[in-house]
N, C-alpha and C positions, 0 to 999 in steps of 0.2 A: 606533610608524610614523609617520613624517610625512604629514598630510594636504594636499590641496589645498586650493584656495580653497574650490572647490565644498563639495568634503566635509566644510569645517570647519563649512560656514554650515548645509549639512543636517545635520549630527549636533548646532547648538545653537539650531536653532529650535523653539520649543518651545509656543508658544502659540498662533500661527498654523495653520489647516488646509495639510498640506504633498503637492504633488506631489516626489517625485523621480523624474526620468526617468533611468532606469540604463542605458548606453548595454552593451555585452555587454565582460563582464572590467574592467569600473569598480571593483569593490571594494566592491558594493552592503551585500551579507553587514556587515564590517566598519563602516561606513556604520550601519546600522539597528542594530547591537548597539551599537556606542558611541553612539548615541543614545537608547535603550533605557535604557543603564544612567547617563547621567546623567539622566534623568528621575526614576529612585532616587533620585538625590541631593538631588531636593527636600522640602524639609520637609512636602508635602500629599501626596504620593505615595507608596502602598504596593505592593508587588509585585501584589496582589490588582488594582489596579489599570488595569491594564497587559495588554488581546490583543492577540498577532500574529498574522498567517494567513500560515502559507506554503503552496505548492502540493502539495507532498507529504509524507510522514511523515517521508521520510529529511531533507531539507531542514528539516523543524521539529527535527531532533536535532541538525542540524549548529548552527542559527542559535541553540538552547535552550544549547547547549555552549559556544559564543561569547561569548554573551549572559551568563551567570553566572560565566564567565570575567573577563569587562572589569569585573562589579559587585564581583567579588573585588575586583578589581585597584584599583579609585577606591574603593568603600568600606570593604572587609574584610568579615566576617562579617553579611551581612544574612541574618533571619528569613525565613519565610514566604513563597521563590522558587518553594516547591510551588503557591503562587496565580495564578501568576503565568502567565496561558494562552499557551503556543506552539505552535501547532500550526496543522492543517487545518481549514478552516471545519466539515468533515462533524462530524468530530471533536469542533468546540465546542458545533454546533448539538445534536448528538448527546447531549451533557454537560447541555445545558440541560434538556432535555427530562427525560432520565434524573435530573437534578435537582429539577426543578420543577412536574413531571408525572405526579403520579403513575398515572395510567390510563396511560404511556407505558411505565414502568419494566420492563415483562415482555417489552416489543418488541425480536426478535432482528431483526440488520442481514441482509438477504443482500447477496451480493457480485454484482456485474455477472453474473458465471455462472450465480450461483442463481436470481437473478433474469429470465433467459432461459428458465432450465430449469422455473422454478415456471408461468411462460406456455406453456412447452409441454404440461404436465401437465396445466395444467386449461386448456386450449385455447377451449372456450366460455366458463368458467366467468369466465375473466380478460377476456373480449372477443374475444381475436386472431381465433376464426373467425366471428364477426358483424360483425366490421370488415371494410366495403371498401376496395377500391383503386378509384380512377376512370382507366380508360386509354381514350383517345380518346373520353368519353364514356361509355365503358362499365363499371358496378359490380363487381367480382371479387372476391371474400373471400376475406380474407387465410388464407394456409396451416400448416399446425402444421409447426412443423420451420423448412420452410422462408421465412417471414416475422417468425418470430419476431424478427429482431434488429431488423427496421424497426422492429415493431410498438410494442418494448419503445425504443426513440429517439423515435417518435410520442411514445408517455404521458408521457417525460422533458419533451421540449419542453411539451404543452400544459400541465404543472406549473412548467416552468422558465422560460419564456419570455414575452413580455407579449401571448398568444396571445388575441385574441377569441374567446373560449369561445361567446358566445352565436351565431355566424356558423357554429359546427360544424354538419355534418352529422349528424340524428339517431343514424346508424350510431355514427360516433363519438364523439360525444358520451354514448352508451352504453354504450359500451367503454371511456370514461374512469371513469364509474362504475362497472361490472363490477369493474375493473382495483383501482381504491381501495378497493372495499368487499369484495375480495377478499385485500387484503395487510392489512386491519383484522379480516378475522374468521380468521384465523391469527397473528396480534399478528408483522406484520412490517414495517420498512421495507424499501423501497429507498434507492439515496442519496437520488435527487431528494426524497422522501417527508421525510427526516430533514430536509433543508434547507426545505423547502415547510412540515411542520408548525411548525417553530420560527422562519419568517418570518409564519405568521399569524397567531401568538400575541405576536407580539414587536411588530406594529402594530395590534392586534385593541385598541380603545379601549373597547370594551363587552362584556369578556370574563369569563370566572367567574372564582373567587377565584385558581385554578390561574396563570392568564393574569398576573392580576394581579401576584400573590405573581414572576413570571419577569420583569415591567415591574419590579417596584420589585427586584428584584436587582438589573439591571442599571443602573438609576436612579443605586443608591444604589453601585454598586460601579465599574463602568466608566467612566474618564476617559481613558485612551488606548486607539488602535485603530489596531491597524499592518497593512498590508497590505501584502504579495509577490506578487510574479508580477501587479496588478493588471492586466494587460493581457488577461488572460486570464479574467477575472472574468464572466460571465452576467449575464440579469437575477434570477435570483432569488438571489444571489449579492450583488449590488448592492443588493438589498432587506435582505438581510440587515444588511449594512454599514450602512442606512441605520436599522433596527432598534437597532442598539446607538450611534448616534447623537446618535438622534432628542430626546435628554435633554443636548444639551450637549455630547456627550465630545469630543474630539479626535479630528482624523482626518489618519493619515499613509497614503497612498499611493505603493508602490515599484513601478516598472515601464519598458516601454521597447512602445510599439506595433509598434517594429518585429520583436518578438520574439513577435508573439501568433500561435500556433499552433493553437489549440484550437477554430476558429470552426466545424467540423463539430459540437462538442459544445455548441456556440452560445454559444461566447464571446465578448463583444463589444467589440469597439475602440474605439468611440465611448465605452465607459464612461471609458477616458483618455483620450481625444480630448477632451473635453465636461466633464472635473470641473470644472474654473476655472469654469465658468458654474453648474454645480448645486449646488455648497458656497459658505458663505461666504469668505472674507478666504484665499482660496488662495492660498501664496506657492511658485510651481514653482523647482528646483534641477534643473539637468541635470549631471549626471555623463557626460563624454561624453570621458576618457581611459581606453584600453585597456589596462590593464597585462598583458592574458594573449597575445595577439599580437603578432607582426611587424608590421612597417609596411608590407609588402606586400600582408596579408590583410586587415587594417584598409583599405587602398585598393579591396582587391578587393570586401569586403562593402559597402562606403560606395556601389562604383561601380555595386552589384546593386539595392541597396535604394532610393536616391536615384531612381531609375525610376518609384518609385509617386508618383503625382500629388500636389499640395504640400496640398491639402485633405484628403488621406485620410494624412497622416501629422505627429507634429509638429518643429519647425523643430528640426534638432541636424546636428551634423558630429563623427562619433566620429573622435579622434585616438590612433595610438601615443603609448605612453608607458610600455613596460615594456623589459625589457633583449634580448628575442628579434631577432637581428643580421640582416637579409635575405641573403641568400645566391641568386647567379642561377643557378638551378634547383628551389629551394624550391618554387615552383609550378609544375605542371604541368598544361596541357590535351590529352590525347593518345587519338589517333582508332583502333581496332582493328578487323579484318575482322568477328569474332564474340564472342560471350561468352564462349567456350572461352580466346582469346587473350590477352581482356580479363582474366582471372582469373588467368589465369600470367604475366600482363605484374606485376599486382599486389602477386602472391605472390613474386614476382623481387623486386620493388624493396622488398620488408619487410624479404626474405634481404641486399641491398645497404646498407639502413640497418641493417641488426642491429650492434651495437657503435659508432655513429658518434656520438661524444661531442653529448652536449646538458646544458645548465644549467638544472635546474629553477628554481633563483631564483637573483637576481644574486649574493648573496653563497654562492654554495653550490657545493661542486667539482662537474666534469662525470663524468660519468657514460655508461657505454654502452648508448645504446637496445637494450629486448629487447621480444619480442613483445605486452608488455601495455600499449608504449605505442604502438602502431597500429589505430586504430580505423576499420571501415569502416563508412558509414553508405550507409543505401538508403531511399529512397521507400518502399518495400517489401521486405521482406527475405521475406516467403512467394513473392513473385511471381520476384525477382531473384539472390536468391543461393545458389542451388543449385548455378552452376559454381564459384562458390567455396569455397564447405564441402568440394567435391569433390576440388580441388584440394589442399586445403588438408588435409583427411585424408589423401590420397595423398603428402602429404611428409612426413605426420608434426609436423607442427606446431600446438601446441594452440590453439582457439579456445574462444569461448563464445559464445553467440546468446542475444543478451538476452532476456530473456521468454519464454516456452513456443511460440512459432509453430511451430519445427521437433521441438519434442517428440516428436508421435506419429511420426515419419518414425526415428526411433531404434530400431535394432534390439533392444534389450533391452522398449522399451516396445511396439515390433510383437510382440514375443513373450509379452509380458505380454497383449497386447490378445488376439492368440490363445487364450489360455486361458481366459479370460470365453467368447469364440467357441464355444469346447470345450462350457462348460457350458451355453451355449444352443440347442446340438445343429448349429451353424454351422461346425463342424470334425474332425474325428479329432484320435483319440491320437498317430499319425503327423506330424499338424500340427504341434501341442504341441512333438513331440519335435526337429521339424526346427527351429522358430520358435528354440528357446531355445541350440540349439547351434550354429546360423548366427550367433548373437547375438555369439559371441565372449566372450561371460561368466567362462568356465574349468568350464562343466559339459560332462559328457559326456552318452550316452543313459543311461546309467543311474541317471543322479542326476535328470533330470526325469523318468523312470520312476518313481521314488520319489516325487513329485508329484501323479501321477495320481489316485490313491487320496483325494487333498483336492478335486480337482475335479470326481470321479464323484460324492463327499459330497453335495456341492453341489446335484447335478442329482435327490438323491433326497427332498429334503423335503416332507413330506405335511402338510396337515392340524390333525394331531392335535399337531405343533411347533408352539411361539412364533414368532412370522412374524421377530422379530428373531432366533430363534438361529441364523438361517445369514445375514451379514450380505456383500455384495463385499467389505469392507473384511478380513473377520475372514479369508474365503477367501483374498486376495490374500498378506496376511501369513503365514497356516499353510501355504501354496505355497511360498515363499521360505525357508520356515523348514524344508519339507522333503526341496525340493533341498538342500537347506545351502548357500545363494548367499550367502557373507560378502564385503564392500567388499575387506579383503585379496587374498581369492580371485581376482580379476578380472585377466586375465594385462595386462602393457605398460601398467601405472601407470594405469590408466584406471578403478581400480575408486572414487575419489570422484567424479569423473562419471558412471559407471551410476548408482550409488547417487543422485547427485544428482536424474537423470532419473527412477529409480523413484520416489523421492519427490515429485515432482511430478506423477506419475502417480497416487501414493496420493492427493495433493491434490484429481485429479479423478476420483477415487473418492467422495472425502465432499461434494466440490460435489454431486453427482450423486443419493449416498445422500441426503443433508438432506432434500432433496427429494421422495426415492421411499421411505424406508424403511417406509412405512405400505403400502406396496403388497406381495402377498405375495411370496415369493423368484421364485419362477421366473418371475413377469412381469417382477419389478426384474433379475432376470439378462437377461432375454432383452430387456428394451426399452435395457438397458447396454450388449450388446454391441452393440449396431442405432447406439447414439447413439456410442460412442466411433469408432468406425472410422467413421463418416457425418459426423458432427456434428460432433465433441468438437474439432476440428481448430480449425474456423471460431470456435468458441464463445472459442478463448483466442486467436484473431488478435490482439487488443490488450492483453493482460494481459502484464505483470514480475515476474515470479519473484524478482527481485534482492532478497537480504536483505541488503547492505549490508556484513556482514563479511567475507564471503572476497574477497581479494586474487589471484584466477589469474594466473600469469606467463602471460596466455595473449591472442594477437589477439579484439578486442572487435569483433562483428558485431551490429547494430542499427539499427534504426530511427532517423531524423531525431528522430523524436517522443520515443524513447527515449532520445536523447543530450545531451537539453535540461539545462543548467546543468550539464554535465560539459566538461570536455577533455582531450586529447589530444597531445602532440609531431606525432605525423603524423596527419594523416585523409586517408581515401580515397574520394572522393565518384565509383563507380562509376553504369554506366546511366541515364547524364544521355540520355535520348531523348526526343524530342518525345512528347507525350500520358504520358509514366512520371512527366517532374519539368523542368518543370510538371506534373501531371496535369490529365488531360481530364474532363472532365464525364462520370461513369458512368454506366453505362446500365444497363437495370431501373429497378424497381421503385424508388420514392424516396419522403421523405416528404410529399413535396407530390401525389403521388398518392392522397394518404390526407387528410392537411389543405389545404385552402385556401390557395395562396401567400400571398394577401391580408390575409390572418389574422394574418400573423405580422410582425411589426416588421423590417427586417432581414435579411428570409427569401434574400439571396439569398449569407449567407456558410455555411449550410449546404449549398449548394454548393463552394463554395469560390470564388474569383475568381482572379484571374490575379497582385493583389497580395499575398493570401494564399500563395500558393506560392513571393511573390519572399521575402516573410519567413519561411517556410520553408528556402528555400534560405540568406538570410541568417544563420542560426540555424547551417545547419550547416556552413558557412566557418567563422563565429566559433568552433568548438568545437578549431580548429588553432591549435596554437601556432607552428610555427615550419614543417612541411612538410605540403603540399597536392595532391591529386592528385585533377583531374576526368578523367572518362572515359566515353569512348561507344564502346559497339558495338552493330551494328544487332542487332534480335532475331528471330525467326521470326514475330513476328505480322506481320500486312499493319500495321498502324499502329504499328508497332516498328522505322521504316527511317531516320527524319530525327534529326538533331543535333535535342537541346534547345537550344530558345533560350539559355538562361541559360549553357551550354557557349561556345556563340556569340559570348556578350557576354564570357563570361571570355578569350577569343583577342585580344580588341580590347584587352585592359590589358597596359601595356606591362612587366609585372613577371612574365606568365605566359608561360612559352615550351612551344613545342610541341614539344619532343625535348629528351627526357631530358641532363641531364648527369651522371654515374655519380660521386656520392658519394668523394672523396680516400680511398684504403686507409692511407694512412701513419700517422695518428693515431687506428687504430681503440682503441677500448678494450674491455675484457672488460664484453659484455651483462649490465644491472645493471637488475633492474626496480625501480621506482621503489617504495618500503613507506613508505606511510603508514600514520598509528597510527588509524586507523577510532575514530569517539566510540562509544562504546557505548551506548546509552540500553534499557534493559529493565525489565519490570516485575518485581514480586514473585514473580508466576507462573512468571515465565521463570527465574529464579534460583533458587527452589526445584527445578526439571528440575537446573540446572546443578550445583546440590549434590548432589542424589541420583544422580546419575551422568550426567558431561559428555557421553560416547557417545548416551547417552538424548538429550541436549538438542540434540545435532547431527544425530539421527534426526530427532528430533522439529519441531525450528524452522531448522532449516541446509539439510536435504534436504527437509522439508515430509508427511514421513511423519504419517498420519491414525491416531487407534484408533478401531477400531469403536464404532458409535453404541449406544447401549443406549433402550429404551423408557423408561425413569425419566431419562433425564438431558434437567434444569430445573426438576427438584421442588427440591431443594438450591438454585437460585438463585431462584426462585419465594418460599421460606422468606425468603430472603434479600433479597428486593425488601420482602416483606409487614413486615419489620426495619427498612429504612432507611424508609419510610413512617409506621411507631410514632414513632422516635426524631426523624425532620426534623420530625413536628409536636408532639412534646413539647418540642422546643427553643424553639418558637414559644406554648408554653403549654398545649395542644390535648392532653391524655392520652388517648389509647386504653383502651377498657376491653375485659374478655372478651366482655362481648354483641355485639362488633363484628367478633369471628374469621371467623364465615362471609361478611361483606360484605368484609374485608382479601380473603380467601383469592379472592373470587368476582375481584374486581380484580388480583389479581397471578397469579393459579397459570395456567402455561404451558408445558402437555407437549408439544412440536411431536411425539415422537414415539412419542409412547403411543396406543394405539386406546382404542374406548370405555369396552371392558370392565378397563384399564389404569387411565386416568383416574378413572372410577370409586371404583375402590380407594384410587387415593392422595390423590382428594380430601378424604374423612373426616379421613384420616392427614395431611393437611397441616392443616386447620380445628383437629384434638384439638392437636397441636403450637403453635401462634397462642395460643388458649385457655388453653393449660398456661402457656406465655409469659407473659401479659398478668397471669396469675393468681399466677405467682410473683415476677415483678418490677415490674406494676403501681405500687408504692409509691415505688419508686427511679427513675422513667422521669423525672422533674422532675430530675435529676441528669446528664442528658445535656448535653455539651458539644458533640460534633462527630458527626455521624453521615456514612458515607461519605464522609471526609475525605480528599483527594488528599494526599498525601507523597511526599517525596522522599531519597535518602541520596545525596549525592555522595564518595562515601570518596576519591577522588583525580581529579586532573585530566581530562576524558575519559569518565569515568563516573558516567555516573546512573541510580540504580535507582527507578522510580516504584510507585505503587501508591496504593487506598484502606485506609484503616482504617476497620473494620463500623463501631466504635462507642468513643469516647472520654467517660470520666465522670467525675466529679468525687464520691466516696465519702464518705459520713456521718463517716470518719475524716480527710476532711480530703485524702484522698492521692487523686494521680489513677491511673485505670486505665484500659488499654488492654485492647480487648475482642476475642475474635473469634469468629461464631459458625459451626457446627460441626452437622452431618446427617451420616447416612450415606454417602449419595452425594458429599459434600465431603470425607471421613474422607483421615489422613493419617498417617502414622508420628511420634510425641511428641516426638521431636527435633526434627523438620522445624517440628511448628509453635512448639517452642518458638523457633528458629530466628526463624521466619518472627515471631512478637510481637516480639521483639526489633528485627528491623528496623524494625517499626512505632514502638519505640520512640526508633531513631536518627531517624526520619522527622518524630516528633514534636518530637524534641528540634529538628533545623532548622527546622520550623517554626514555633516559640513560643519557644524558646530557653530550655526548661523540660525538666525530668526527669518522666517516668512514675514511678510506684510499684511499680502492682502491673499481672501480665500477665493475662487471664482468658481459658480459653474459655468458652464456654455453651452445651451440646450441644442441640441442637431434637430430639431423638428422645427417646422415653421412657424407652428405655433406655438413654442416655446417658450418661455420666461430665461434670461439669462438672471443670476444673483452676483452680488458681490460685496464683500463685508470685510472690514477690519479686522486681522487676528485678535480673539478677544485671549486675554491671557488666562481671565478666572475659566473659562471653559477649556482650556487646556490644563488646570490644576484640577478642576473637576475630571476631566479626563482622565487623567493617573490615576485618581482612587477609582473607578468606579471599573477601568480594567483589570486592578489589583483585587477589587470586589468579583470581579465578573471570574474574573480566572480561582480565587478561593472557591468561587461556587460551584464550579467545575471541578476540581479536586476531591470536594466533598459530597459530589454530587446532588446540593443541592439547586434542583434545577425547578422551581415553585412555576405554577401559570399567575396569570395577574390574579390581581383579586377579583376582579371584575370582567365583565364583556366591555369592550371598547375598539375601535377604532382597531387598532392590530389584531385583532383576534375575525374581524371582520374581513380584512385582507388575508388573512390566513388561511393556506391552504389544508391546512393541517385542524383546524377550529372544529370541525365535526366529531374529531378522535379526541377532543382534550374537552370540551362541555358541550351544553344544549346553545344552540344558537340563539340570540334575541334578534329581533325584526328592525 
């Protein structure tokens, strides 16, 4: 493709630190990819010397595939691409800790929901209820459930921002100590702890051996750091960048200060505004040409964002350079008497645009617009999307709501919640029957009554049974099996949507039970029933459940934040009311009722400013390629009667009409959704499920169904972590001895779901397994070449399979062996293990350009059997074809059941929601 002068300059700037100011739609991903591919061509640069950060995992997958494609185009086959890091900062920091800090190997990561749950469960130990908010000079303790979200934000700010910790009130300082101690005692990282712990070690000049090892690795390996979406970095992320570049690594940051939208999470736009004064020899390149949107949309976006004072934004002027032509009527700003009328017109407009010719690319044939070409973006889906959802539902128009904002309002999830309320004594049998029958999922009363014994049995747990014998997840899956709910049984072609919602609900059950499994079942079921009814919707308000593979032909409903990085032919921005967009200051308790504002530099960004809201509106506008609707309707709230200033400003732009021009019906085409081919990036573990049973993969990884937890979980991983330390030390010449077994187990054993009795039983077993391994294999530890080595395979363009090889060693016979460790917890079918090992061999080939000779399974159980065989070229050839076929089936949603009941079905946690069991 031809490049602009600015793009070419950015691609070819390798030696100076580089700031790429990339306006919306300016082709930054291609520029980053070309620059990285160019760096690989330098004689002193290997893939492992490059670290590239993206804001999301989805963006990482897209960038990784683009980079690998450009490298192949420029240089042919290049080995070692698996050692080039392209991903999020959290992922990189966690990898550093799990690779170079043995004490951190056992730490599990809590997502945001699980973090809030652990704060609530241990409300005193976490410091929640011993920390005060100060309101009008009066101290009030924070409350369990009610203020845990606020407390979670405070704990993040105290570790992510440059807070004056010495100035904290004693109760807040004590809360921080309690919270970090709780996480440490239970071997958990929250997202902030991952970054904080990595940053401390990267910048500590007086650290222990593991700190020095980590810094030595960075100093010797990292030569080029690339940071996308730099405008949304916060202080601790900037410290991570500093830690990686302090030894002389080149820095390239890419971003647009006009698209800073995460200030409420601590993003500091000052990072991109001041970088030229904080790093040496920074060369600035501005990519100001927008190839996405029409000239009218670009002009409107500029008009909005250029109202920000010059000192608060970088000087630039975005211009339209794409192929989308502007026609009168493309941009509308309309008023309606109420939100119902607004919703009715929005859907009318979608129906009128359906089939209108649209050209995705300059060289492509026009197609007719379809439902998936329409996106409705709200400042808050939770507050304002209701009337639109009802209108789409009434007309039978398919829609998807990004994230889990409205999950708990869906009839099938409300029915599932009623079942748990029954177990907790908060509902009766008829309530359960009515809820499921009314949900419209194809169940009659007799079907639902067949599931009631499952719920009744859950109520009858007593102390004579193991506390993990009855789990929330197990009861949920058993109930669905008993009522014989199947995806294909749901009427009106709603099967996928219903199963997706139930899968998301299963994910919520898993989040709750990961924190509460060690509670007795009666207490656990009671707490869950109340939590899922009263607290859960708020917990999941900001989550995004998009897996990136599914591409339903449906109208997209999302928040502006969720739409970042995306584009649609037609975008609708309703609810443009004063106090809504731009949002007014939030009432109630805030972080500065807990932490004094003057202790936090740039504290105003946590509240949100008018400039911040302008940036968010700019992002919303620039998601549109050709058609844009701005809509205002007064709400019932007293504060929702006036038009947004942004709406009023838009009416002053000459390309915006305030009365609709109905698109011509003369040249309509058949509505045809754009079907891109999504890049597939999956782990070897994901692929294992896809090989075992495509439908099981769909239930688990696309819908989100979770397996019941067991108290033994963690035992196999703990042994795995011990092996990782043993072999990483061996590479450095430090050979562990059997006498260290107890110390190794102390450092790595983590059984998050075991009570004391179970832990006391499993610890000696772990020590015995480690001691036995060192006795049998100690003499060959020096043969270790790689431990926990990242590998990748790329069978066809657009498909990447990633993983880590437990061990690669050189045998006395001068052969290379690829080794996988197994224990009873990690056991699987032998054929599947053979496939997995040969995938590792393919990864080793891509890593080094060499072939392994032997594949081994070393079983860490006393009664376990080791296996060893020669690498089979036929298996490897066949695997390449099977991976390609599996990726194609994933892309096209052809994830079917096995033809008949088999051994795989018998061991599958989800067999009961797939088909009838066979004895």
